[in-house]
N, C-alpha and C positions, 0 to 999 in steps of 0.2 A: 504494500500500500504506500501511497505517496504521503500520507499523513505522518508527521514526525512523532505522533503519539501512538497510533495504531500500527505502526511498522513492526513487523515480527521477525526481523533479522536475527535477533538474539535467541528467539524461540526456536527458529530453524537450526541455528548453530548448536544449541543445546541438544537438539535431537540427534545431530551428528556426534556430539560428545557422548551422548548416552550409548550409541553404538560402539564408540571407541572404548568406553569403560567396560562394556561387555567383552570386547576382544581382550583387553588387558586382564580382566578377571579370569576368563577361561584359560588363557595362556598361562597365567601365573599358577592357577590351580593344577593344570595338567603337568606343568614342569615340576611343581612341588610333589606331585604323585609319581614322578619318574617316567611319564609317557614320553617316548622319543620325539624330538622335534625334527621333522623332515622338511625338505625344501617345498614340498607340495602344500604344507600347512600355511605357507606365506600367502597363498591365495584366499585363505579363509576370511580375512578382514573385508574383502570386497563383497563377499556373500552376506556377511553380517551387516555391512553398511546398507546394502540394498533392502534387506528385511527391516532394519532399524528405521530407515527413512520412511519406508512404507507404513510402518506402525505409527510413526510420528504424524504423518499426514492424516491417518485415520483418527487419531486422538484430536488433532486440531479441527478437523471437519466436524466431529461430533460435538466439540466444545462450541464451535460457532453456531451449530444448529440448535444447541440447547437454549440459546437466548430467545428463541421463538416461543418455547413452551414455558420458560421460567423467567422471572424477573432478573434483569441483568445484574443487579447488585447482590443477589443471593448466591454467593460463591459456593457454599456447601451443596446447595440443591443443584447447581449447574455441574459441579464435579460428580455428583451422584448420577445425574442424567448422562454425563459424558461417559463415565465408566460403564453404565448400563448398556449403552450403545456400542462402545468401542471394544470393551473387554472380550465380548464373544468372538468378534472377528479376529482380534489379535491372538486370542487363545487358540483358536482353531488353526490359524496359519502356523503358530509356533509348534503346536502338537504335531502337525503333519511334517514340518521340517525336521524336528527333533527325531521323530520316528524314522524318517527316511535315512538320516545320517547314522543313527544308532544301529539300524539294520545293516548298514555298510560296515560296521565293526566286525561282522561275522566273516568277512573276507579273509582269505589266506595270505593276502599281501600285507606285510607290516606297514608299508608306507601309506596305503589306503586306509588301513585301520587307524593309524595315528591321525590322519587327516579328518576322518569321520568323528573321532573322539573329540578333537579340538573344536571342530565346527559345531557339532551337536551340543556340546557344553556351552559354547558361545551363544547359541540360540536361546538356551535357558536363561543365561544372564541377561541377554538382550530383552527378554520378556519381563524379567524382574525389574530392570532399570527403567523400562518404558512405563510400567505401572507405578513406580515409586519416584524415581528421580525426575522423569519428564513430567509426571503429574504435578509434582511440587513446582516445577518451573512454570507450568501453565498457570497455577494460582498466583505465583509471584508476578508474572507478566500481567495478569488481570488486575492485581492490586496497583501496579504501576499505571495501567490505563485509567483506572478509576480515579487516581489522584492527578491525572493530567500531567504526567511526567514524560520527558523526552526519551525516545527509544535508546539514544546513545549515551547521554550524560545523566539520565534519570533526574534531571532538574525540572521543577515545575515550569510549565510554559503557558503563555497566554492563548486564549481561544479567539480573540478578535484581531483582525489584521491591523498592523501598525503602518499608517500612511507615511510616517516619517522615515521608515526603513525601506531598504531596497526590496525588490520582488524576491530575490534569492534568499534574503533573511526571512521573509514571510513564509516562503515555502519550507525552509529548513528548520525554523525555530518557532513557528506559530502553529498550534494544533487546530487547524481550521476544520478538520474532519473528526476530531477526537470525540465529539458528542454524538456522532452518528452510530446507530446500532447496525447489527448485521442485516436487519430487515431492509435497510435502505440501500443495500448493495444490489446491483443488477444481477439477475439470474444468469448463470453461465450458459452460453449457447449449447454446450455439450449436455448439460443437464436438461435443457429444453428438448433436445433431440431424443434422449433416452425416455423422457417422461411422456412426450406427446406422440412420438412416432415408433420408436423401437419397442417400448413396452406393449402398446396395443397390438403391434404386429406379432409379437411372440405369443400373445394370449389368443390369437386367432386359431381355430381348430386345425386349419390346414397347415399353419406354421408349426403347430405342435407336432403334427404327423411328420412333417419334414424334418424337424429336429430329432425325433425318435429314429427315423430312418438314417439320418446322418450319424447319429451316435452309434447305432447298430453297425454301420459300415466302419466306423472308427474302432469299435471294440473288435470286430472281426479282423481288421487290418493289424491291430495291435497283437492279437493272438497269433496271427500268421507270422508277424515280424519276430515274435519271441521264439518261434520254432526255427527261424533262420539265423539266429545269432550265433556267431562263431567266436570262441574265446581266443584272445591273442591280440597282438598289436603289430602294425606295420611300422618297422623302425624308420622307414623313410619319412614318415610324418613327423619325426622328432628333429629332423635336420632342415636347414634352410634350403630353398629351391636351388641355389647355385652351389651347394656343397658337393664335394667329391663323394660323400657318403651315398648320395642318391644314385650316382652312376655305378658305384660299387655294388649296391644291392640289386640294381637292374641287371648287371652282368651276372651276379650270383644266381638270380632267378632264371636267367636265360640259359646259362651253361651248366649249372650244377644242381638245379632244383629237382631233377628227375632221379638223382642218386640218393637223396635223403641225407640224414645227418651222418657226419663222419664218425667212424668207430675206431678207437685207439686201444692198443694192447699194451699193458704195462707189466714188466717182469720185475717182481720184487726180489730183493736180496742180491748177493754177489754171484755173478755168472762168469764162467771161464770162456770168455768170448774168443780167446786164442785157440781154444780146442775146436778142431774142425768138426768133430762129431756133435758138439754142443750147438754149433752154428747150423749144422744140418737139421738137428732136432727143432731148432727155432723156426727154420724155414718150413719144415713139414707142418709144424703147428700153425703157422700163418696161412699156408695153403688149405689146411683143413678148415680154418675159420672162414676163409674166403669162399 
C-alpha cells in the first residue's frame, strides 16, 4: 500500500524471518541429534521459504477479511477469527508436506534420508513459528496502525495533508489512507473472476461431469506412469551440456552397453607368479570363468 501507515513491508519481512527461524531451528536440532548434513540439504531452505511465505499470505488474507465481520478495534476477536480461518488451511498443507518428507526417510539412500529428515522437521517448525511468532507480529502491526504510526520509524504521523510541505513529504510522512478500512479497498479482478465466472461454471452439472472424467483420466495416467518407473539415474544429467563427461557416457553406451558390467577377479594372498604351472592354472581359471 502507498499509505505510510498501512504499508506492510515489515509484516512481509517478518514472514520471511519466520521461515528463516524454522530453517535454523530444524538444522540446529538435526545437527544436535547427529543427523549427517549432506550437500542436498542446502536446498531445503528454498522449500521452507516457499511454504512459509504461502502461510504468511494466508494469515494476512484472513486477518484483512476478519475486519468485515468484526469491529476493527477488537484485536482479540479478529485474531480468533483469523486463526479460525487460516489454521485449517495451514495445518493441512503442513501435514501433507511433513508426511511426504517423513515417508522419504524410508529410502535406502542416506543422502535422501538426511534431506527428508531436515526438511520435514523444518516444516514442523515453520508451522509452529507461523502460528506463534507471525501471529504476534500481526497484532503488533495492528497496534501500530491503530495508533497512526509510520511503517518505518513507528513515529506518530498526521492524517491531514500539510500544504506547506512538498508533495513527496505528504506522500511519505502523512497517513492520508490510515483511517480507511479494508472494506474501502477495491475488489481484486482475480477475485471477481473466480466468484462471478469460475465458481458458477464449476457448479454446472456438465462441468462437474467433465471434471470427474478429467480426474479419472488423471488417476489412470498416474497408475500407468507408476508401472513404468525405472529406478536409477542418468549420470549425464549431472554434468553441464558442454562437459566431456557427456561424450564419455555417449560413447560408453554406444560401444560397451551390450557387454554389461565388467567382472574382475581378485586373487588373495601370495602367489608364485614365476612358477609356470601356477600361471597356467590362473589362465585355465580365467578361461573357465569366461
